[in-house]
C-alpha positions in Angstrom: -186.4 -122.4 109.3 -183.5 -122.8 106.5 -180.6 -120.6 106.1 -179.4 -117.0 106.0 -179.1 -115.0 102.6 -179.2 -111.4 102.9 -179.9 -110.6 99.0 -183.2 -113.3 98.6 -182.3 -113.0 94.2 -179.1 -114.7 95.2 -181.0 -118.5 95.9 -181.9 -119.1 92.9 -179.0 -117.9 90.9 -176.5 -119.6 88.6 -173.6 -118.9 90.9 -171.2 -121.6 90.0 -167.9 -121.4 89.2 -166.8 -122.7 86.4 -163.7 -124.8 87.4 -166.7 -126.4 89.3 -169.0 -127.3 86.3 -169.3 -130.8 86.6 -170.9 -130.5 90.3 -174.4 -131.3 89.7 -175.3 -128.4 92.0 -175.2 -124.7 90.4 -176.9 -123.1 93.2 -176.9 -122.2 97.2 -180.5 -123.3 97.3 -180.1 -126.4 95.6 -176.6 -126.8 98.0 -178.4 -126.4 101.1 -180.6 -128.7 100.0 -178.4 -131.3 99.6 -176.5 -131.0 102.1 -179.5 -131.1 104.6 -180.4 -133.8 103.4 -177.7 -136.3 102.4 -174.2 -134.1 103.8 -174.1 -133.3 106.7 -173.3 -135.7 108.9 -171.3 -136.8 112.2 -167.8 -137.2 110.3 -168.2 -133.6 108.4 -169.1 -132.4 112.0 -166.4 -129.7 114.0 -166.7 -132.7 116.3 -168.5 -135.6 116.9 -170.1 -134.8 120.4 -171.7 -131.7 118.0 -173.4 -133.8 115.4 -177.6 -133.6 115.7 -179.6 -135.8 113.3 -182.9 -133.1 114.1 -180.4 -130.2 113.6 -178.0 -131.4 111.0 -176.3 -128.4 110.2 -174.9 -128.0 113.7 -171.4 -127.7 114.0 -171.0 -128.0 110.1 -169.8 -124.6 109.4 -166.1 -124.7 108.7 -166.5 -127.7 106.2 -169.8 -126.1 104.6 -167.9 -122.7 104.1 -165.3 -124.5 102.0 -167.7 -125.9 99.6 -169.6 -123.0 99.3 -166.5 -120.7 98.2 -165.1 -123.4 95.8 -168.3 -123.9 94.5 -168.9 -120.1 94.4 -166.1 -118.3 94.9 -166.0 -115.0 97.7 -165.0 -114.9 101.0 -165.2 -116.6 104.3 -165.9 -114.0 106.7 -165.1 -114.6 110.9 -168.1 -114.1 113.6 -166.5 -114.3 117.0 -169.0 -115.1 120.0 -171.9 -115.6 117.4 -173.9 -116.5 121.1 -172.9 -117.8 124.7 -172.3 -121.4 123.1 -170.3 -120.8 120.2 -167.7 -118.5 120.5 -166.6 -119.1 116.6 -168.5 -119.4 114.0 -168.4 -118.8 110.1 -170.1 -117.5 106.9 -170.2 -116.7 103.4 -170.2 -112.9 101.1 -170.6 -113.6 97.7 -170.8 -110.2 96.2 -171.9 -108.2 98.9 -174.4 -111.0 99.7 -174.1 -112.7 103.3 -174.9 -116.5 103.0 -174.9 -118.5 106.1 -176.3 -122.3 105.0 -176.2 -123.1 108.7 -177.4 -120.3 110.9 -180.3 -122.5 111.7 -178.2 -124.4 114.3 -178.5 -120.6 116.4 -182.9 -121.3 117.1 -184.4 -118.0 117.0 -181.3 -116.2 117.6 -181.3 -113.2 114.9 -177.4 -112.8 114.3 -176.3 -109.6 113.1 -174.1 -110.2 110.1 -173.4 -106.3 109.7 -170.2 -104.7 109.7 -168.2 -108.3 110.0 -165.8 -108.1 107.8 -162.5 -110.2 109.1 -161.8 -112.3 106.2 -161.1 -116.0 107.8 -157.2 -117.1 106.1 -156.7 -121.0 106.4 -154.0 -122.8 105.6 -154.4 -126.8 105.0 -151.3 -127.5 106.7 -152.4 -126.0 109.8 -153.5 -129.6 111.2 -156.7 -128.4 113.5 -157.7 -126.3 110.0 -156.8 -129.6 108.4 -160.1 -131.2 109.7 -162.1 -128.2 108.1 -160.6 -129.1 104.4 -161.2 -132.9 105.1 -165.5 -131.4 106.3 -165.4 -130.1 103.3 -164.0 -132.9 101.0 -166.5 -135.7 103.2 -170.0 -133.4 102.4 -168.8 -133.1 98.3 -168.4 -136.8 98.3 -171.9 -137.5 100.0 -173.3 -135.6 97.9 -171.2 -137.0 94.8 -172.3 -139.7 95.7 -176.3 -139.5 95.4 -176.2 -138.0 92.5 -174.3 -140.0 91.0 
């Protein structure tokens, strides 16, 4: 199934921010493939009980959106109640393009990204939100370790 992107032309465009230049990935598509192959894991999931080796992106939106923002910029958008099982979800918006690398966790449910504009405002000093940053760091380490 893959991931959701509102503008297919953005999949392969080099969006890497200059300050992220040493990072070995420069497109959204490359990042998705790296996350799915070697990034997403039980340690990076929002909750360990959400980990599913057959659906690796499940519970991974928090760390993933932070990594996308760190590498490519843009905003993190809050999506309340995307389905009955999850009360909160996050995706990225870069240059008016919506990107959700973890959309596959919702199966065949078609999410409506239009009209979503509430930007997530996270603070690393908040204990719950600190875990989001920890997940992002784990993802980054796992991707970099596999490249070196």
